[in-house]
C-alpha positions in Angstrom: 0.0 0.0 0.0 1.1 3.5 -0.8 -0.5 6.5 0.9 0.2 10.1 -0.1 -1.4 13.5 -0.7 -2.3 14.2 -4.3 -0.6 17.5 -4.2 2.7 15.6 -3.5 2.5 13.7 -6.7 5.5 14.7 -8.8 5.2 13.1 -12.2 9.0 12.6 -12.2 9.0 10.8 -8.8 6.0 8.6 -9.4 6.9 7.9 -13.1 10.3 6.8 -12.0 8.9 4.7 -9.1 6.3 3.0 -11.2 8.4 2.3 -14.3 11.6 1.2 -12.5 10.0 -1.1 -10.0 6.7 -2.4 -11.4 8.3 -4.9 -13.7 5.7 -4.1 -16.4 5.8 -0.8 -18.2 2.1 -1.1 -19.1 1.2 -1.4 -15.4 3.3 1.7 -14.6 1.7 3.6 -17.4 -1.7 2.7 -16.2 -1.0 3.8 -12.7 0.4 7.1 -14.1 -2.8 7.5 -16.1 -4.8 7.0 -12.9 -2.8 9.6 -11.0 -3.0 12.0 -14.0 -6.8 11.7 -14.1 -7.0 12.5 -10.4 -4.7 15.6 -10.8 -6.5 17.0 -13.9 -10.2 16.3 -13.4 -12.5 18.6 -11.5 -13.5 15.9 -9.1 -15.5 18.1 -6.7 -18.0 18.9 -9.5 -18.0 15.5 -11.1 -21.2 13.5 -10.9 -21.3 10.0 -9.4 -20.7 7.3 -12.0 -18.1 5.5 -14.0 -15.6 7.2 -16.4 -13.4 5.2 -18.7 -9.9 6.5 -18.9 -8.4 3.6 -20.9 -11.3 1.3 -21.5 -11.5 -1.4 -18.8 -7.8 -1.2 -18.2 -8.2 2.1 -16.3 -11.5 3.5 -15.2 -12.8 5.7 -12.4 -15.8 5.3 -10.2 -17.0 8.6 -8.6 -18.8 7.9 -5.4 -20.7 10.0 -2.9 -21.8 8.2 0.3 -22.0 8.4 4.1 -19.2 6.6 6.0 -20.2 3.7 8.3 -19.2 2.7 11.9 -16.1 0.4 12.0 -18.2 -2.6 13.2 -20.3 -2.4 10.0 -17.2 -2.4 7.7 -16.2 -5.4 5.6 -12.7 -6.5 4.6 -12.2 -7.1 0.9 -9.5 -7.6 -1.7 -9.2 -7.7 -5.5 -7.2 -9.9 -7.8 -7.6 -8.3 -11.3 -7.3 -4.7 -10.3 -5.2 -2.3 -8.3 -7.3 0.3 -6.5 -6.2 4.0 -6.4 -8.6 5.5 -3.9 -8.8 9.3 -3.5 -10.9 11.2 -1.0 -12.0 14.4 -2.8 -14.2 15.7 -0.1 -14.7 14.7 3.6 -12.6 12.3 5.6 -12.8 8.5 6.3 -10.8 5.7 7.8 -9.3 3.2 5.5 -8.6 -0.2 6.9 -5.7 -2.1 5.5 -3.7 -5.3 6.2 -1.8 -7.8 4.2 -4.1 -10.3 2.6 -2.3 -13.3 4.2 -3.3 -12.0 7.7 -7.0 -12.5 7.1 -9.3 -15.5 6.5 -10.5 -15.6 2.9 -14.0 -16.3 1.9 -15.3 -17.0 -1.6 -13.9 -15.1 -4.5 -16.4 -13.6 -7.0 -14.4 -13.4 -10.3 -17.2 -11.4 -12.1 -17.0 -8.6 -9.5 -13.3 -9.1 -8.7 -14.3 -9.3 -5.1 -12.8 -11.4 -2.3 -14.6 -11.2 1.0 -12.3 -11.6 4.1 -12.6 -11.9 7.8 -10.2 -10.6 10.5 -8.8 -7.4 11.7 -6.3 -4.9 10.5 -5.0 -1.3 10.9 -6.7 1.9 10.0 -5.4 5.2 8.6 -7.3 8.5 8.4 -7.8 9.8 4.9 -8.7 13.4 4.8 -9.6 15.2 1.6 -6.6 15.2 -0.8 -5.3 11.8 0.3 -4.9 8.8 -2.0 -3.9 5.2 -1.5 -2.7 2.6 -3.9 -3.8 -0.9 -2.9 -2.4 -3.9 -4.7 -3.9 -7.4 -4.9 -1.8 -8.3 -1.8 -3.6 -5.6 0.2 -6.9 -6.2 2.0 -9.0 -3.1 2.6 -11.9 -1.9 4.6 -13.0 1.4 3.1 -15.6 4.0 4.0 -15.3 3.8 7.7 -16.4 6.8 9.8 -13.6 8.8 11.6 -15.8 9.5 14.6 -19.4 9.6 13.5 -20.9 8.9 10.0 -20.2 11.7 7.6 -20.5 12.5 3.9 -17.6 11.6 1.6 -16.9 12.1 -2.0 -14.4 9.6 -3.2 -12.9 8.4 -6.5 -11.8 4.8 -7.0 -9.7 4.3 -10.0 -9.4 0.7 -11.0 -6.1 -0.2 -12.7 -6.0 -3.6 -14.5 -3.0 -5.8 -13.5 -3.2 -7.5 -16.9 -5.0 -6.4 -20.1 -8.7 -6.4 -19.3 
């Protein structure tokens, strides 16, 4: 997992990080496309829905919801996509833990969704924060910081292999 503020994204730094260490230039290019979309789109005024950036290889889901109490959260993971999650407005807690630390349920390949059980750590994500979650990361998104509150978030799905 990588966590950072969007205003810290320097294309030179992330471009070097993603192309030198990803092992696959296409994946690094896709992650850069995701970060570029977040930097150049008026997300505060964007309507909820899905926007294709590079077909099903990179697409964004703009969400507007109310965070939930921690005990109502669920742990999940994805195999086909990396998540780049960005809080545009509001604040939430993001649960994260290595996938191997949780008990896996059934994987739904059509929805690229693996339900998990267990516990992990949480980090607060105020507006302007993004996380990059790989298939090795389990997440519990949309958790209330103190009490449920409204959040606008963009989840950019980045295909690990050609979609």
